[in-house]
N, C-alpha and C positions, 0 to 999 in steps of 0.2 A: 646284626639287625638289618633287614632289607629295607631300602628306601623305595617307596612306590610312587610313581607319578599319578596325577589325578585321574587319568583315564584307565589306570591299572587298579583302581580301588576295588572293583568286584573280584579281581584276581587275588588281591591282598586278603580279602575275607575268606576265600576258599583255602589258600595256602596257610592262613592263620589257624583255621579250624583243623586242618590236617596236623599241624604242629602241636596244637592243644591236645588232640587225641593221642599223639605219640608221647607227649609229656605225661599224660594220665597213665598210659601204659607203662612208662618207666617207673612211676611211683607205685603202681599196683601191678605186680607181675602176673596176677591171676586174670587180669583183663586182656582179652585178645582184640586189639584195636587195629591191627595191621591191615585187615581186609577193608575196613571202612576208610582208613587213612589212604590206602592205595587207590580206592575209588575216587577220593577227593583229589589225589595227585593226578589221576587221569583226566578228571574234569578240568583241573587247573591247566594242564598241558594243552588241552584242546582250546581253552579260553585264550591262553597265551598265543597260540598259533593264529587264532581268529583276530586278536588284537593287532598283531604285527604283520598280518597278511598284506594289508594295503594301508600303511600309515599315511595320514595326511601330512602335508609339509609342516604344519604347526606341531603336530605330534612328533615329527622327526626333530624339530627344534628342541622339544622337551627331552627327547632321548639323548640328543647330542650334548645337552647340558647336565645330564644326570650326574649327581655328585660321586657316584660309585664307579663311573667309567675310569679305565686306566688312564693316568695322566703321563706327561712327558717323563717325569722322574721314574715312573714304573717301567716305561719302555727302555730307558737308558740302562737301568739296573738289570733288566732281564736280557737285553739283546746285545749290549756292548761290553767288551772286555777292556780292561786297563783305562777306564774313563778317568781323565784328569781334568777337573773343572778349571776354567779360566775366568777370572772375575774382573769387573771394572771396565770403564770406557776410556780410561787414561785422561779423563777431562773433568768429570764431576763426581761420579759415584758408581757403585755397583747396584744394578737393578735386579732384585731377587725374583722378579716375575719372568726373567729370561735366564734360562740355563744354557751353558755351552762349554765345550771343551774338546780335548783330543781323546780319541777312543779307537777301538778296533771293532769292525763288524766282520765276523768270519775271518779274522786274521788280517783284514785289510785296514790300514790306517785311514781314519776319516776325521772330519770335524763335525760334531753334532751340536745343533742349536735348537732350542725349543721354548715355547711358553709353558710355564708351570703354574697351575691354579691353586695347588695345595689340597689337602684331604680332610682337614678339620678346621675349626674356627681359628686357631692360632696360626696355622700355616697358610690359610687363605688370606689372612690379614698381612702376614709377612710377604706373601707372594703377590699381594694386591689383586687377588682373584684373576691372575693371568693377564692383567692389563699393563702393558709396558709403558714406561716413561721414555723421554728422549735418550737417556743414558742406556736404556735397554737396547734400543735400536743401534746406538753408537757402539755398544759392546758387540752386537751382531756384526756390524760393519768391520770392526777390528778383527774379529775371528774369521770372517770371510777373506779379508786381506791376507791374514796369516796362512789360511788354507791355500790361497792362490800362490803365495810365495813358495810354499813347500809342496805344491802339487798334490794336495789332499782333497778328495771328494767331500762335498758338503751335504749333510743330511739335516733337514729342518722338520721339526714336529710342531705343527700348528694347532693351538687350542686357546683361543682368546675371544672374548666378547668384542674386543676392539682396543685401540690404543687408549691410554688413560687420558680423560679430557679435563683434568684438573688445571687450576690457574698456574701452579708452579711449572707443570709440564709445558703449558703453552708459552710461558715466559722463557723457557729454556729451548724453545724451537722444536716443538713436537712434529709439526707438519714437515719441516725441513729434514728432520732426522728420519722420518718415514720415507720421504722421497729419496734421500741418499741411500738408504738401505735397499730400496727397490732398485735404484740405479746400480748399486754394487752387485746385486743378484744378476743383473744383465751383463756386467762387465767381466766377472771372474772366469778364467779359462780352465775351470775344472768342472767335473760333473756336479750338478746341483739337483737334488731330489727332495721333494717335499711331500709330507703326508699330513692331511687334515684328519686329526684323530678325534676331534670334538667339534668345537665352534671355529669357523674361520670368519672372523668378524672384521669387515671394513679394511681400511688401509693398514691397520695393525697386523692383519694376516697377509695381505699382499706383499708387505715388506719382507716377509720370510718365504713366501710361496711363489715368487716369480722364477720358477724353476724349469729345468729341462723336462722333468717328469713330475706330474702332480697326481698323487694317489689320494683317494678319500675312503674312509670307512663308510660302510653302507648307510648308516644312520647319522653321518656327520653332515654339517651344513657349511656353506661358504657363500657370503653375500656382501654387498656393498654397505649394508646397514642392517641392524637388527630389525625383526618384524615390528617390535614395539616402537622403535625409533621412526621407522617408515610410517607407521599408522599415525603417530603423533604429528608428523609433518604434513602428510597428505590429507588426513581426515580430522586432525586435531583431537584424536581419540585413540589412546594406546590400546583400548579394548578391541580395536579392529585388527589386532595382530594376526588373527587367523587369515583374514582376507589379504593382508600384506604378505604373509608367508607364501600364500598361493601365487601372488603376483611376482614375487622376487625371483622365483625359479632357483631356489637356493639348495635344493637337494642334490645329492651325489648323482642321482639318475638324470636330472635335468642338466647338470653341468657336464656330464659325460656326453650327452647329445650335443651340447654347445661347443665341446672341444676344450673346455677349461680343465676338466679332469680327464686324465689319461687312463686311470685304472680304478675300479671300485673293488674294495676289499670287503668280502662278505662278513656279516656278523651273525651270531647265533640268534635264535628266536628270543626276544626279550632284550636284545642289545648287548653291547660289549661288556657291560657290568655283570652279566650273568655267567660269563665264561672268560674272565680276564686273561688267563694264561693262554687259552686257545687263540684269542684275538691277537695278543702280543706276538705269538709265534707266527701267525699269518702275516702280520706286518713285517716281521723280520724276513720271512721268505720272499715277500714282494720286494723289499728293499735290496736284498742280495741279487735278485733277478735284474732289477732296474740298474743297479750299480754295475753289474757285469756287462749289460748291454751298452751302457754309456761309456764304459772304460775303453771301448774299441775306437772311440772318436778322439781326434786331437783337439787342442784348445780352440783353434780357429773354427772348426766344425761345430763344437759345442756352443760357442758364443753365437754363431750364425743361426743355428737351429733354434736356440732359445729366443733370440730376437724375432725370428720368423714366426714362431709359435704364437707370440703375443700380438704381432702385427696382423696375423691372419684371423684372430679371434672374431673381430667384428664381421668379417665376411661370412664366416660360418654361422654366426648368430643371425645375420640377416636372412641367410638361406633357410635357417630353421623356422 
């Protein structure tokens, strides 16, 4: 069953009618419905093209959050061989919203870490909707330290609304854990590559994405706060999220201009959820390319380039 976003409702009607016609044809073989169904398909394809030709920032937020987009687990299963999960922060608990472990990408040993949102009600609750607690960030720190020790490149897959803001998380040092994870990203002497595959929300995303190279899927977003949160603070009205999304400059295209994002990975019309395998393959190709480029640099050069990248961001932003 296809999940449609609110701005896709007209498209849902057309595609639904085409499917109804084909269902009638399957029930009654004497009915020739293919011609009419094909006409509806063509109309739907044109509408899809029109809808996605020039998405507003708010609509990009909706696409980035689409429940059918491939998540971290899907990328790991499709792109990495010999994935061996590593659990726990060796301090408090294992945070199921953060996946991580040893794996191979095209035969190259790597450490892969990412946020996992889950795909149905049960797994979304188990994964806390991709919102990590302090133990999730401390697990990431542990895995990055392990990667540094054994000279393994680190790949992070970012997809989170933000760090979990619950009372228990704050009591266990949420902000400190995020800060230390960000610091660890800057310290490790191995290639660090990050891909924003959906939402890159607030410090919860920065803690994984302070990387040598940051790639973003075409309809992914990356910002200091969600549009709803921004609207609630600035206008005391969460319904002004459209205006907030415009002001935040959170799209891959805006962030590429600002230098935050190094590479934009294209998505098919309708978003990654309409061609999951194709998008996952594109991400894998880009990861291999970036890993190959970074593997030519030694530890000192990697750390220096990573620090310079982030120190220079404000300068480029002011120039833009």
